[in-house]
C-alpha positions as a LaTeX table, in Angstrom:
\begin{tabular}{lrrr}
\hline
Residue & $x$ (\AA) & $y$ (\AA) & $z$ (\AA) \\
\hline
Unk1 & 0.00 & 0.00 & 0.00 \\
Unk2 & 1.34 & 3.40 & $-0.96$ \\
Unk3 & 1.90 & 5.94 & 1.83 \\
Unk4 & $-0.77$ & 8.63 & 1.96 \\
Unk5 & 0.00 & 12.34 & 1.83 \\
Unk6 & $-2.91$ & 14.68 & 2.49 \\
Unk7 & $-2.66$ & 18.10 & 0.88 \\
Unk8 & $-5.08$ & 20.75 & 2.14 \\
Unk9 & $-5.60$ & 24.27 & 0.87 \\
Unk10 & $-5.15$ & 26.92 & 3.55 \\
Unk11 & $-4.66$ & 30.40 & 2.09 \\
Unk12 & $-3.62$ & 32.24 & 5.26 \\
Unk13 & $-3.02$ & 31.88 & 8.98 \\
Unk14 & $-6.25$ & 33.69 & 9.81 \\
Unk15 & $-8.21$ & 30.83 & 8.21 \\
Unk16 & $-9.61$ & 27.95 & 10.26 \\
Unk17 & $-6.26$ & 26.15 & 10.51 \\
Unk18 & $-7.53$ & 23.74 & 13.15 \\
Unk19 & $-10.59$ & 22.83 & 11.11 \\
Unk20 & $-8.52$ & 22.28 & 7.98 \\
Unk21 & $-6.06$ & 20.07 & 9.84 \\
Unk22 & $-8.93$ & 18.11 & 11.36 \\
Unk23 & $-10.32$ & 17.48 & 7.88 \\
Unk24 & $-6.90$ & 16.43 & 6.65 \\
Unk25 & $-6.41$ & 14.02 & 9.54 \\
Unk26 & $-9.65$ & 12.25 & 8.63 \\
Unk27 & $-7.82$ & 10.87 & 5.61 \\
Unk28 & $-5.28$ & 9.29 & 7.99 \\
Unk29 & $-7.71$ & 8.03 & 10.64 \\
Unk30 & $-7.87$ & 11.12 & 12.84 \\
Unk31 & $-5.51$ & 12.21 & 15.62 \\
Unk32 & $-6.71$ & 9.31 & 17.79 \\
Unk33 & $-4.97$ & 6.97 & 15.34 \\
Unk34 & $-1.65$ & 8.43 & 16.52 \\
Unk35 & $-2.24$ & 9.61 & 20.08 \\
Unk36 & $-3.74$ & 7.66 & 22.99 \\
Unk37 & $-4.94$ & 9.13 & 26.29 \\
Unk38 & $-2.12$ & 9.93 & 28.70 \\
Unk39 & 0.67 & 9.74 & 26.15 \\
Unk40 & 3.40 & 12.40 & 26.13 \\
Unk41 & 3.48 & 13.86 & 22.62 \\
Unk42 & 6.55 & 15.78 & 21.47 \\
Unk43 & 5.55 & 18.39 & 18.92 \\
Unk44 & 8.90 & 18.74 & 17.16 \\
Unk45 & 8.69 & 22.21 & 15.66 \\
Unk46 & 11.19 & 24.15 & 13.53 \\
Unk47 & 12.76 & 26.78 & 15.80 \\
Unk48 & 15.95 & 27.47 & 13.92 \\
Unk49 & 16.61 & 30.80 & 15.63 \\
Unk50 & 14.99 & 33.76 & 17.38 \\
Unk51 & 12.60 & 35.00 & 14.67 \\
Unk52 & 9.09 & 36.41 & 14.58 \\
Unk53 & 6.34 & 34.27 & 12.99 \\
Unk54 & 5.90 & 36.60 & 10.00 \\
Unk55 & 9.53 & 36.05 & 8.95 \\
Unk56 & 8.63 & 32.47 & 7.86 \\
Unk57 & 11.69 & 30.95 & 9.52 \\
Unk58 & 9.90 & 29.02 & 12.26 \\
Unk59 & 6.74 & 26.92 & 12.39 \\
Unk60 & 3.85 & 29.38 & 12.67 \\
Unk61 & 2.15 & 29.49 & 16.09 \\
Unk62 & $-1.33$ & 29.13 & 14.60 \\
Unk63 & $-0.36$ & 25.73 & 13.18 \\
Unk64 & 1.25 & 24.67 & 16.45 \\
Unk65 & $-1.78$ & 25.79 & 18.46 \\
Unk66 & $-4.13$ & 23.88 & 16.19 \\
Unk67 & $-2.13$ & 20.67 & 16.59 \\
Unk68 & $-1.96$ & 21.19 & 20.37 \\
Unk69 & $-5.77$ & 21.31 & 20.50 \\
Unk70 & $-6.09$ & 18.16 & 18.39 \\
Unk71 & $-3.60$ & 16.28 & 20.57 \\
Unk72 & $-5.43$ & 17.39 & 23.72 \\
Unk73 & $-8.75$ & 16.24 & 22.24 \\
Unk74 & $-7.22$ & 12.80 & 21.76 \\
Unk75 & $-6.16$ & 12.80 & 25.42 \\
Unk76 & $-2.46$ & 13.38 & 24.80 \\
Unk77 & $-0.08$ & 15.68 & 26.68 \\
Unk78 & 1.52 & 18.02 & 24.12 \\
Unk79 & 5.11 & 19.12 & 24.69 \\
Unk80 & 6.47 & 21.72 & 22.27 \\
Unk81 & 10.21 & 21.46 & 21.63 \\
Unk82 & 13.25 & 21.70 & 19.40 \\
Unk83 & 17.00 & 22.03 & 19.64 \\
Unk84 & 17.63 & 25.21 & 17.62 \\
Unk85 & 20.95 & 26.26 & 16.14 \\
Unk86 & 23.57 & 27.44 & 18.62 \\
Unk87 & 23.88 & 26.55 & 22.32 \\
Unk88 & 21.18 & 24.26 & 23.71 \\
Unk89 & 20.43 & 26.10 & 26.94 \\
Unk90 & 17.30 & 26.96 & 28.89 \\
Unk91 & 17.88 & 30.67 & 28.32 \\
Unk92 & 18.25 & 30.23 & 24.56 \\
Unk93 & 15.08 & 28.12 & 24.39 \\
Unk94 & 13.07 & 30.62 & 26.42 \\
Unk95 & 14.12 & 33.47 & 24.15 \\
Unk96 & 13.17 & 31.59 & 20.99 \\
Unk97 & 9.85 & 30.37 & 22.42 \\
Unk98 & 8.98 & 33.97 & 23.24 \\
Unk99 & 10.02 & 35.51 & 19.92 \\
Unk100 & 8.41 & 32.78 & 17.79 \\
Unk101 & 5.03 & 33.13 & 19.51 \\
Unk102 & 5.08 & 29.67 & 21.07 \\
Unk103 & 5.27 & 30.94 & 24.63 \\
Unk104 & 1.88 & 32.55 & 24.01 \\
Unk105 & 0.56 & 29.29 & 22.55 \\
Unk106 & 1.60 & 27.44 & 25.70 \\
Unk107 & $-0.05$ & 30.03 & 27.94 \\
Unk108 & $-3.31$ & 29.89 & 25.97 \\
Unk109 & $-3.52$ & 26.11 & 25.70 \\
Unk110 & $-1.71$ & 24.68 & 28.70 \\
Unk111 & 0.78 & 22.87 & 26.45 \\
Unk112 & 4.25 & 22.36 & 27.91 \\
Unk113 & 7.38 & 23.99 & 26.52 \\
Unk114 & 10.35 & 21.68 & 26.71 \\
Unk115 & 13.11 & 23.15 & 28.89 \\
Unk116 & 14.96 & 19.89 & 29.49 \\
Unk117 & 18.33 & 20.38 & 27.77 \\
Unk118 & 19.59 & 16.91 & 28.62 \\
Unk119 & 20.94 & 14.53 & 26.00 \\
Unk120 & 21.43 & 10.81 & 25.73 \\
Unk121 & 23.14 & 8.28 & 23.49 \\
Unk122 & 21.06 & 5.78 & 21.53 \\
Unk123 & 21.95 & 2.81 & 19.36 \\
Unk124 & 20.84 & 2.63 & 15.73 \\
Unk125 & 22.19 & $-0.64$ & 14.32 \\
Unk126 & 20.05 & $-0.25$ & 11.18 \\
Unk127 & 21.70 & 3.08 & 10.32 \\
Unk128 & 23.63 & 3.32 & 7.08 \\
Unk129 & 26.18 & 5.97 & 8.01 \\
Unk130 & 25.86 & 6.07 & 11.83 \\
Unk131 & 25.21 & 3.19 & 14.20 \\
Unk132 & 24.59 & 5.41 & 17.21 \\
Unk133 & 23.33 & 8.93 & 17.85 \\
Unk134 & 23.36 & 11.51 & 20.61 \\
Unk135 & 19.88 & 12.99 & 20.87 \\
Unk136 & 17.85 & 15.29 & 23.11 \\
Unk137 & 16.11 & 13.72 & 26.09 \\
Unk138 & 12.88 & 15.33 & 24.93 \\
Unk139 & 12.66 & 12.84 & 22.08 \\
Unk140 & 13.58 & 9.76 & 24.12 \\
Unk141 & 11.13 & 10.74 & 26.89 \\
Unk142 & 8.21 & 11.11 & 24.46 \\
Unk143 & 5.69 & 8.36 & 23.75 \\
Unk144 & 4.80 & 9.91 & 20.38 \\
Unk145 & 6.71 & 12.27 & 18.08 \\
Unk146 & 4.82 & 14.55 & 15.70 \\
Unk147 & 6.91 & 16.83 & 13.49 \\
Unk148 & 5.67 & 20.28 & 12.48 \\
Unk149 & 8.05 & 21.32 & 9.75 \\
Unk150 & 8.19 & 24.48 & 7.66 \\
Unk151 & 8.28 & 24.43 & 3.85 \\
Unk152 & 11.58 & 26.20 & 3.09 \\
Unk153 & 14.60 & 26.17 & 0.86 \\
Unk154 & 17.98 & 25.33 & 2.38 \\
Unk155 & 21.42 & 26.52 & 1.33 \\
Unk156 & 23.16 & 23.18 & 1.85 \\
Unk157 & 20.32 & 20.69 & 1.27 \\
Unk158 & 18.23 & 22.69 & $-1.27$ \\
Unk159 & 15.00 & 21.88 & 0.59 \\
Unk160 & 14.12 & 21.47 & 4.25 \\
Unk161 & 10.93 & 19.77 & 5.31 \\
Unk162 & 9.72 & 16.68 & 7.13 \\
Unk163 & 13.07 & 14.87 & 6.90 \\
Unk164 & 15.51 & 17.70 & 7.58 \\
Unk165 & 13.54 & 18.94 & 10.61 \\
Unk166 & 14.61 & 15.91 & 12.60 \\
Unk167 & 18.22 & 17.11 & 12.60 \\
Unk168 & 16.79 & 19.18 & 15.46 \\
Unk169 & 16.85 & 16.14 & 17.76 \\
Unk170 & 20.65 & 16.48 & 17.74 \\
Unk171 & 21.45 & 18.74 & 20.69 \\
Unk172 & 22.81 & 22.23 & 20.18 \\
Unk173 & 26.43 & 22.58 & 19.22 \\
Unk174 & 26.76 & 18.83 & 18.58 \\
Unk175 & 25.18 & 19.58 & 15.21 \\
Unk176 & 28.43 & 21.29 & 14.24 \\
Unk177 & 30.35 & 18.07 & 14.92 \\
Unk178 & 28.09 & 16.11 & 12.59 \\
Unk179 & 28.56 & 18.76 & 9.90 \\
Unk180 & 32.31 & 18.58 & 10.33 \\
Unk181 & 32.40 & 14.79 & 10.14 \\
Unk182 & 30.15 & 14.75 & 7.08 \\
Unk183 & 30.91 & 17.79 & 4.91 \\
Unk184 & 29.88 & 15.91 & 1.76 \\
Unk185 & 26.22 & 16.63 & 0.97 \\
Unk186 & 25.52 & 13.01 & 0.08 \\
Unk187 & 26.88 & 11.72 & 3.39 \\
Unk188 & 24.99 & 14.39 & 5.32 \\
Unk189 & 21.78 & 13.44 & 3.52 \\
Unk190 & 22.36 & 9.82 & 4.54 \\
Unk191 & 22.81 & 11.00 & 8.14 \\
Unk192 & 19.46 & 12.79 & 7.99 \\
Unk193 & 17.77 & 9.66 & 6.66 \\
Unk194 & 19.38 & 7.65 & 9.46 \\
Unk195 & 18.00 & 10.07 & 12.05 \\
Unk196 & 14.49 & 9.79 & 10.61 \\
Unk197 & 14.63 & 5.99 & 10.54 \\
Unk198 & 15.63 & 6.03 & 14.22 \\
Unk199 & 13.04 & 8.58 & 15.41 \\
Unk200 & 10.21 & 7.07 & 13.34 \\
Unk201 & 7.80 & 10.00 & 13.81 \\
Unk202 & 4.19 & 8.89 & 14.10 \\
Unk203 & 2.89 & 11.84 & 12.10 \\
Unk204 & 4.46 & 14.56 & 9.97 \\
Unk205 & 2.70 & 17.89 & 9.40 \\
Unk206 & 4.13 & 20.66 & 7.23 \\
Unk207 & 3.35 & 24.35 & 7.54 \\
Unk208 & 3.34 & 25.47 & 3.93 \\
Unk209 & 0.82 & 28.26 & 4.32 \\
Unk210 & 3.67 & 30.72 & 3.95 \\
Unk211 & 6.97 & 29.08 & 3.05 \\
Unk212 & 10.39 & 30.46 & 2.27 \\
Unk213 & 12.13 & 30.69 & $-1.08$ \\
Unk214 & 15.60 & 31.86 & $-2.07$ \\
Unk215 & 18.45 & 31.62 & 0.39 \\
Unk216 & 16.66 & 29.71 & 3.14 \\
Unk217 & 16.37 & 28.47 & 5.78 \\
Unk218 & 16.65 & 31.90 & 7.42 \\
Unk219 & 17.72 & 34.55 & 4.88 \\
Unk220 & 15.24 & 33.81 & 2.12 \\
Unk221 & 11.96 & 35.57 & 1.39 \\
Unk222 & 8.51 & 34.52 & 2.63 \\
Unk223 & 6.44 & 33.03 & $-0.19$ \\
Unk224 & 2.72 & 32.35 & $-0.03$ \\
Unk225 & 2.04 & 28.70 & $-0.86$ \\
Unk226 & $-1.29$ & 28.10 & 0.87 \\
Unk227 & $-0.75$ & 24.49 & 1.84 \\
Unk228 & $-0.92$ & 22.21 & 4.84 \\
Unk229 & 0.48 & 18.72 & 4.30 \\
Unk230 & 0.06 & 15.64 & 6.50 \\
Unk231 & 1.46 & 12.12 & 6.30 \\
Unk232 & 2.60 & 9.16 & 8.34 \\
Unk233 & 5.63 & 9.02 & 6.05 \\
Unk234 & 8.02 & 12.01 & 6.14 \\
Unk235 & 9.79 & 10.90 & 2.97 \\
Unk236 & 6.52 & 10.77 & 1.02 \\
Unk237 & 5.51 & 14.16 & 2.42 \\
Unk238 & 8.72 & 15.78 & 1.16 \\
Unk239 & 8.17 & 14.29 & $-2.30$ \\
Unk240 & 4.75 & 15.95 & $-2.54$ \\
Unk241 & 5.92 & 19.24 & $-1.02$ \\
Unk242 & 8.85 & 19.54 & $-3.42$ \\
Unk243 & 6.59 & 18.69 & $-6.36$ \\
Unk244 & 4.15 & 21.37 & $-5.22$ \\
Unk245 & 6.78 & 24.10 & $-5.61$ \\
Unk246 & 8.16 & 22.69 & $-8.87$ \\
Unk247 & 11.33 & 21.26 & $-7.35$ \\
Unk248 & 12.55 & 18.06 & $-9.00$ \\
Unk249 & 13.33 & 15.21 & $-6.58$ \\
Unk250 & 16.78 & 14.83 & $-8.15$ \\
Unk251 & 17.65 & 18.29 & $-6.79$ \\
Unk252 & 16.95 & 17.27 & $-3.16$ \\
Unk253 & 19.76 & 15.20 & $-1.57$ \\
Unk254 & 17.54 & 13.71 & 1.16 \\
Unk255 & 15.02 & 12.46 & $-1.41$ \\
Unk256 & 17.81 & 10.86 & $-3.43$ \\
Unk257 & 19.30 & 9.30 & $-0.30$ \\
Unk258 & 15.86 & 7.87 & 0.46 \\
Unk259 & 15.63 & 6.50 & $-3.09$ \\
Unk260 & 18.83 & 4.50 & $-2.59$ \\
Unk261 & 17.18 & 2.74 & 0.35 \\
Unk262 & 13.92 & 1.99 & $-1.41$ \\
Unk263 & 12.00 & 4.66 & 0.50 \\
Unk264 & 9.40 & 6.87 & $-1.22$ \\
Unk265 & 11.13 & 9.27 & $-3.62$ \\
Unk266 & 8.83 & 9.53 & $-6.64$ \\
Unk267 & 5.33 & 10.91 & $-6.99$ \\
Unk268 & 4.04 & 7.59 & $-8.33$ \\
Unk269 & 5.14 & 5.99 & $-5.05$ \\
Unk270 & 2.76 & 8.20 & $-3.07$ \\
Unk271 & $-1.02$ & 8.20 & $-2.63$ \\
Unk272 & $-1.66$ & 11.95 & $-2.88$ \\
Unk273 & $-5.11$ & 12.81 & $-1.54$ \\
Unk274 & $-6.90$ & 15.91 & $-0.27$ \\
Unk275 & $-7.90$ & 19.05 & $-2.10$ \\
Unk276 & $-7.84$ & 19.50 & $-5.89$ \\
Unk277 & $-4.34$ & 20.15 & $-7.20$ \\
Unk278 & $-5.71$ & 22.89 & $-9.44$ \\
Unk279 & $-5.94$ & 25.12 & $-6.33$ \\
Unk280 & $-2.18$ & 25.63 & $-6.48$ \\
Unk281 & $-0.44$ & 27.46 & $-9.29$ \\
Unk282 & 3.02 & 28.02 & $-7.88$ \\
Unk283 & 5.52 & 29.15 & $-10.47$ \\
Unk284 & 9.14 & 30.26 & $-10.37$ \\
Unk285 & 9.76 & 29.23 & $-6.78$ \\
Unk286 & 13.25 & 30.59 & $-6.15$ \\
Unk287 & 15.91 & 28.07 & $-5.09$ \\
Unk288 & 19.11 & 28.81 & $-3.15$ \\
Unk289 & 22.20 & 30.05 & $-4.99$ \\
Unk290 & 23.94 & 26.77 & $-4.24$ \\
Unk291 & 24.64 & 23.44 & $-5.87$ \\
Unk292 & 26.52 & 20.33 & $-4.91$ \\
Unk293 & 29.71 & 19.88 & $-6.87$ \\
Unk294 & 31.01 & 16.46 & $-5.91$ \\
Unk295 & 32.44 & 15.24 & $-9.22$ \\
Unk296 & 35.76 & 16.99 & $-8.55$ \\
Unk297 & 36.39 & 14.60 & $-5.63$ \\
Unk298 & 37.00 & 11.80 & $-8.14$ \\
Unk299 & 39.34 & 13.81 & $-10.35$ \\
Unk300 & 43.00 & 12.72 & $-9.88$ \\
Unk301 & 44.45 & 16.10 & $-8.93$ \\
Unk302 & 46.73 & 17.18 & $-6.08$ \\
Unk303 & 44.88 & 18.48 & $-3.01$ \\
Unk304 & 45.92 & 22.09 & $-3.61$ \\
Unk305 & 44.80 & 21.93 & $-7.24$ \\
Unk306 & 41.42 & 20.52 & $-6.22$ \\
Unk307 & 41.01 & 23.23 & $-3.62$ \\
Unk308 & 41.91 & 25.91 & $-6.17$ \\
Unk309 & 39.34 & 24.53 & $-8.64$ \\
Unk310 & 36.59 & 24.06 & $-6.07$ \\
Unk311 & 36.95 & 27.61 & $-4.79$ \\
Unk312 & 36.27 & 28.88 & $-8.31$ \\
Unk313 & 33.10 & 26.87 & $-8.95$ \\
Unk314 & 31.48 & 26.22 & $-5.58$ \\
Unk315 & 29.16 & 28.66 & $-3.82$ \\
Unk316 & 30.74 & 30.50 & $-0.91$ \\
Unk317 & 29.60 & 32.68 & 1.96 \\
Unk318 & 30.01 & 36.42 & 1.44 \\
Unk319 & 30.12 & 38.58 & 4.56 \\
Unk320 & 28.54 & 42.01 & 4.26 \\
Unk321 & 30.54 & 43.86 & 6.87 \\
Unk322 & 28.35 & 46.95 & 6.65 \\
Unk323 & 25.37 & 44.89 & 7.90 \\
Unk324 & 27.35 & 42.85 & 10.42 \\
Unk325 & 27.11 & 43.92 & 14.09 \\
Unk326 & 29.97 & 41.71 & 15.29 \\
Unk327 & 27.79 & 39.36 & 17.35 \\
Unk328 & 30.13 & 36.43 & 16.48 \\
Unk329 & 27.26 & 33.92 & 16.07 \\
Unk330 & 28.81 & 32.77 & 12.79 \\
Unk331 & 32.28 & 32.53 & 14.34 \\
Unk332 & 31.03 & 30.52 & 17.33 \\
Unk333 & 28.96 & 28.08 & 15.26 \\
Unk334 & 31.30 & 27.41 & 12.32 \\
Unk335 & 31.88 & 23.61 & 12.36 \\
Unk336 & 35.37 & 23.63 & 10.72 \\
Unk337 & 36.43 & 26.86 & 12.51 \\
Unk338 & 37.02 & 28.46 & 9.11 \\
Unk339 & 36.26 & 31.98 & 10.35 \\
Unk340 & 38.40 & 34.57 & 12.08 \\
Unk341 & 37.38 & 37.99 & 13.35 \\
Unk342 & 39.37 & 40.88 & 11.89 \\
Unk343 & 40.49 & 44.04 & 13.65 \\
Unk344 & 37.03 & 45.58 & 13.10 \\
Unk345 & 35.41 & 42.54 & 14.76 \\
Unk346 & 34.04 & 41.32 & 11.43 \\
Unk347 & 34.27 & 37.73 & 10.12 \\
Unk348 & 36.68 & 36.64 & 7.41 \\
Unk349 & 36.49 & 33.15 & 5.88 \\
Unk350 & 39.26 & 30.73 & 4.92 \\
Unk351 & 37.74 & 29.17 & 1.80 \\
Unk352 & 40.15 & 26.25 & 1.89 \\
Unk353 & 38.80 & 25.29 & 5.32 \\
Unk354 & 35.14 & 26.11 & 4.58 \\
Unk355 & 32.99 & 22.98 & 4.13 \\
Unk356 & 30.02 & 24.86 & 2.60 \\
Unk357 & 27.54 & 23.83 & 5.28 \\
Unk358 & 26.41 & 27.49 & 5.35 \\
Unk359 & 25.69 & 27.35 & 9.07 \\
Unk360 & 27.05 & 30.91 & 9.22 \\
Unk361 & 24.42 & 32.19 & 6.81 \\
Unk362 & 21.72 & 30.04 & 8.39 \\
Unk363 & 22.30 & 31.42 & 11.90 \\
Unk364 & 23.10 & 35.07 & 11.13 \\
Unk365 & 20.44 & 37.12 & 12.94 \\
Unk366 & 20.92 & 40.18 & 10.70 \\
Unk367 & 21.07 & 38.58 & 7.21 \\
Unk368 & 24.61 & 39.90 & 6.84 \\
Unk369 & 25.81 & 36.79 & 4.99 \\
Unk370 & 24.97 & 35.99 & 1.37 \\
Unk371 & 25.74 & 32.87 & $-0.60$ \\
Unk372 & 27.52 & 33.77 & $-3.83$ \\
Unk373 & 28.29 & 31.60 & $-6.81$ \\
Unk374 & 31.55 & 32.39 & $-8.62$ \\
Unk375 & 31.13 & 33.32 & $-12.26$ \\
Unk376 & 32.72 & 30.08 & $-13.45$ \\
Unk377 & 30.32 & 28.06 & $-11.31$ \\
Unk378 & 27.34 & 29.99 & $-12.68$ \\
Unk379 & 28.50 & 29.30 & $-16.21$ \\
Unk380 & 29.04 & 25.56 & $-15.70$ \\
Unk381 & 25.99 & 24.85 & $-13.54$ \\
Unk382 & 23.25 & 26.92 & $-15.13$ \\
\hline
\end{tabular}
């Protein structure tokens, strides 16, 4: 039986989000099919950084509140949580919960906000690239995991959705270690698939009412999409979401990594139900100014020659010092430590050390970092 993905039209956050989600869940058996009375339900949201809801970086509070109500109706105990970028501390979580509007959701609904910053090691013998993981206690303590992802582009992975969101079960700065160990996009995609196959979320919901295009996941532009997506299968959900915005599966590393394992990666492998597809006419959805250039790894050239060539074709971070305030978030969170601060307290990158994870651009609170493609790279990879 093909995995179901329910696509529902929701034009704006002022619409009846809860009612639309309730209708969508009917196609999957209702929330009671996933949540039993008394169960602790982790609502794994996307809280990348301290951003307001209208900036389209984080899962919108209206979607989170609607899911909280549905979980409570089923008798579950909703716990809202994530491990955002940067340090995984109580203070950092409280600040992001407040800015993203989720503190207000908790106060209105009685849902819990996770403030447990503990972590634990778990075995994953079925993993392809990792056989063990260090994860947040919030995920191991939960009886049920429901992800509430955001439809966005992503500088390193092209697209972030129901699969990529689960990188947020890796605690805080440990994410940088995983990036450093797996700088190759293909290996990192395999890591993300491994994480999903360990977590096994019961339900995946995507906030695509307003997504993000361009240089996501934080510096892109909000883009109205008008969609809520639901599925028991996060891989199938990402296939439908990427198709909705005109993004070919072959452009998304996590979808291709899933394909290698026989997981859903093509539209014909999904039972797409819900509202009429004619409701969506999304054209020219802007992708990040990045691309994966892995073929050079197999070229028999000296290391310095490869580095010279790569630096002339691969995208790179560009630091706009006039916008930078010297907060050092990029410097502190750079996995390979490829940044130094100059005499004016502004970042400078060593391109030979840079692994193109674009964590600097992703976590910059002032959009002072752009991703540029060298002219040669633009010419070759049009």
